[in-house]
N, C-alpha and C positions, 0 to 999 in steps of 0.2 A: 503494501499501500504506498509507503514511506519513497519507495521505488517510483510507482505511478507518478504521486505527489511532484519529484523531484524533477521529471522527465517534463511532467504539464507547467511547472514553474519555467525550466529552461526555455520553453518555447513560448511562453507568454512573454520572457525577456526578450527572448530574439524579436519576437511579432513590434514588443514598442521598439528596440532598437532601429528596426527596418523602418516603422510612421518617425519616429525622431529623429531621422533624418530628410525627412519631407516638410515645407512652409505648410504651419496648419491653412493659413489663409490660401493659398492655391491649393491645399486639398477640400478647402469648403467650397471653393469657385467650380472646380470640377466634380465634386458631389451634387452642386448645383444642376449643374448640365447633365451630368447622368441621370439626375430625377428627374429633368423633364425628358430626357430622351427615354425613359421608360415606361413616363404619363402621358406625353404627349411629344410624341417623336418627330410630327411636323414641325413644330415650332421651335426645334435647336436651332438650326439652320438662321432664320429669321431674327430671334432673339439674340446669336449668338453675333450677328450682321450688328443690330444694333447697339449692343453695348459696345464691340469695335468702332462702331461710327462715331457713337458718344464720347469714347474715349480720345479718339482722335481730332473730335472738336477739339479736345481740352488739353490736347499734347503742347499747343505753341505755351499755354500760358504754363505746363506742369515745368517743361525746359525754363524758361524765363525764374521762375521762382529755386526750381534746383541750384541756377546756378545765383542767382541774390542769396540764397542761404549758405549755401559752399564759399560765396564771398563774406558774407559775416563771421563765417566761421574762422575763416583761414586770418582773416586779419584783425582778430579779436575782436569784436564787436561788442562780447559780452561787455566788456572792462568799462564800457560808458554806460552800461545799464547801473553801475553801482554809485555812479556819483547822482543820480537824482533824489538817492537816498541820504542826503546831506543836507543842513540848512531849516528853514522853517518849514514846521509842519503842512502847514497851506502850498507853500510853493512844492512841497514832496508830493502831496496829493496831486495836484496837477498834472506835475511832471510823471508821474509813476501811472500815470491813467493816459496820457499822450504818450510814453514810451512804450508802457507795457502791450500796445498792438505790434509796435515796430519792430520788438527786441528779441533776436535769434535763441532765447530759452524755450525751451520745449518744457511741457511740467517736471519730469523726471528729475531736468536740471537747474528747476526753481528749488527745490527741497534741499538742496545741502546751502543755495546760497540764501532762500528766507531762513533758514535756519539760523546763520550767522549773524542776517541783522536782528533777529527777536531777540537773541542771546545779547547782543548786546546793546538790546533796550531800546529799537528802531521802534518806534510810535508803530501802532498796530493799522492807524488810519491809511498812510500813504503804502503799505502793505496790501491792503487790504484791496484799494484801489488798483494796484498791477496785478494782483490776483484775478480782481474780475474781469479787466481789461486783454489780460495776456491769452489767455485759453479761448476768446474772441476772434481775434484777428493778427495774423502775421503774415509778412511776404507772399509764403503758399498759400496759405488759406485764402489770403485777397486775391490771386488771380487765380485760382480754382475756384474761388465761389463767383466769380467774373464769368468763366469759361462756361459753365454750367447755368447760373442764372442771370447773367446778363449784368454788365458794369455799375448800373444803378445800383441795383439791390446790394454787391457788394461793397461800394462807397459809402450806401447807408447802413451798411452793416459795422462796417468802419466808426462812421457815426457815432455809432449807439453805444459800439464796446468803448470807446473813451469817455461819454455821457454815463454809460454805467457805473465805470470808474470813477468818476466823479461823485456820482449818486452815492456808491459805495463807502467811497473816502469819508468822505465827508459827514455822513450818517453815523460814521464809528465814531468819528472826531465827536459828533454831539453825543454819543451817547458815553463817550469815555468822560464827559463831564456831568455827565450823571450820578448822583452816588448809588442810585437801584442797582445800578450795570455796571458798578467798580469792579467786581469780584470778579466779572463773567470777562473785561477787557484787562484786567492787570491782574498777575500777569497771563498773555496770552499763550507763551509756548509752554508747554507739558513740563514736569518735573525735569524727566531729561530731555537734553536736545538731541537723543536718536531717535529717530523717526520711525512708529509704530507700523507692524506691519499686518495689522488686524485688518485694515479694511481690503477687500478684494483687490488686487491688482491683476495687472495686465499682463498675459501670458508672453507678450513680448513689447520690447520698452521701446515709448513713443519717441527716444532718442537715436536713431538707427544708428548715428556715426559717433565718433570718439572725440571728446572736446577738445582741440589743441591748447596750448598755451596762451592763455587770453587777457592777460596781466594787463598788457600792452598794447594798443590799438595803431596797427599801421597799414594803411591805406593799399600801400605799394606792394601787395604780394608778390609781383613779379621782381623785386630783385632779393628775393629771401628762398632758397633752395626749398627749407623745411616748410614756408607759407605754400607756396607752389604743391608742395606734396600733398600737404593737407586739405587743398582747393581741389585736388583731383580726386585725394582720398572720398571726400565729401561729396563732391559729384556723381560719384559711381553709386556709394551707399544711400544717400538721400534720395536718388534717381531710381534705383532698382526699388526703396522704400515705398516712396509715395507712388510710383507705377501699378504695383502690388495691391495697394489698400485702393488707387480710381477703380482698379479692374473689379476690385469685388463691390463697389461703391453703385458702378454705373452695372453691373449682376444683378444686388438686387432692384436696380431702377427700372431695370429692362421688363424683369420678374411683376414689377410691381403693379407697372404699365398694360402690361396684358394681361394678368390674373385676378388684380383688386377690381372691382366693379366703380365706374368713376360715381356712381349714384352713391356710393356708402361712403367714397371720402367726403361728398361734396355736402351730404346730409349731417356729420360728424363737424367737420372743418371748413366748410364752404362759406361762401357769403361773408360779408363785412362788417356781420354783428362781432358784440363785446364777448359774447358767451364762448364763439368758435376758438377765437385770440386765448381768452383761459385755457380752453380745453388741450389747445395748441400746447400752448407752457405748460401743463399738467403733464401732457404725454410726451414733450421732449425732455422733461427730468430725468425719469426713469429711463429715457431710452439708450441714454451713454453711447451716445455716437459723438464721435472726433471731429474735430472741423474738416478732414478730406472726405469723410465718407456724407456727411452731412450735405452737402450742397446736391447732388448727385439724388438721393434721397428724398431731398425737397422739393428737387425740380420736377419726379414724377408725381410728387403728392400732389405740385400744382397743377399739373398739365391732367390731375384724375379731378378737377375740382375745388381743391384748397385756396383759399383767398390769400392774398399777399403777404397781409397784416400776419395770420395763421403760419403762415410759411418763415416770417423774420420771427416772430415768436418760439415755434421751435429749432428755428434753427441756433436762437441764443440761448434758450435753456437748453439745449442739447449740450450745446459748449462747455459751460461754467459748469455744466455737471457730468463730464465725460470723465470716466471711470480713471483716467491719468491727471484730470486737474483736480479734482475731487481726492486722491488721495494725496496729490500735493499738498491741498489743506488739511484733509484732517490726520495725515503724517504728524503734524510738529503742533496744533494749539487745541485748544479744550472743545468738549463738545460742544459747549453754549454758541464760540465762537463760530465753529464747523457749520452749527442750524443756521445761525446768522449768515453765512455765506449763502447756502442754499435759497433762504428765503430773499436775499436782496438779488439772487441771481433769477430768483424765479417773477418777482415783481419785477423786476428791468426788463423781463421778456414779454413781459403783459404791456409798460408801459411805452417799449419799443414798437412793439405789433400795431399797437393800436395808432401810435404816430407815424411807424409804413402806411398806415389803412388810409390817412389823411393824403399823404405823399402821392401812396401809387394811385 
């Protein structure tokens, strides 16, 4: 009996080792189209063609985004971000909200950076402003959103990202002046500065590349062999990383457009009513869609009848509460501060969706 158990255990280990050699996202994409081939074989080619066509449409934006991120990494763009957390608190909040959307940080890299700031006693208000605006928009997300939903939508989202950062930062500053919330805000950091790992984390890091030594900013990367090496390494790594997730996102969009009845989407989040915006924000909060997957998914939903305002509410709520973004916050602060972060993200999504309905 023990021998049979050992044989079965050895076989399971070999099977697990075989699957560990494959990328889970590509395996999931393959499983999607294998499922279509089994249940609806006539749609395999049309849906695959639709997926690749949409991906090709975004490819120009993707190339620009990857090159820009590689340049920011190689030149040490992260070093510039630390400067915004110096000076008066109001100035820090404004700069944190503005720079949050342009910083080359991903959510994983934010954790040690913010942990150091909190440990040094940096006020929570500017950190909250940075936390809220950072996951919403960055150079790749801006370009990917423009490719999937149009430049008007992408520009509006960038503006709402800054507005949400300002709203969250000044709201936290207002709370910090109240004795009732004093215990919640001070100190915001956990007793141990080591990030916790109790929150569900992504199986793959949101930081596909390794960060270079970014203590000094130097935009003349072509004069430094080390920086050139980092640039091309980041170009390759980030290119493959974004290509994989965009292919997955457009596969989901193709499925949604073909198999989800338009009247179902329209009945829940269609129209320009305030209720549909609230519902979209509520659905977006637990959706855990990162900023690369969300634009194609929202594009598919809008083609099926989702209103522009509801799409904006969904995409903002989903970005703020994506697993990497929430892990970065949950790992470092008290639960009440984490709840405040989610609440600000939800209300910011509702307000942004309502404003975009007027614009659109």
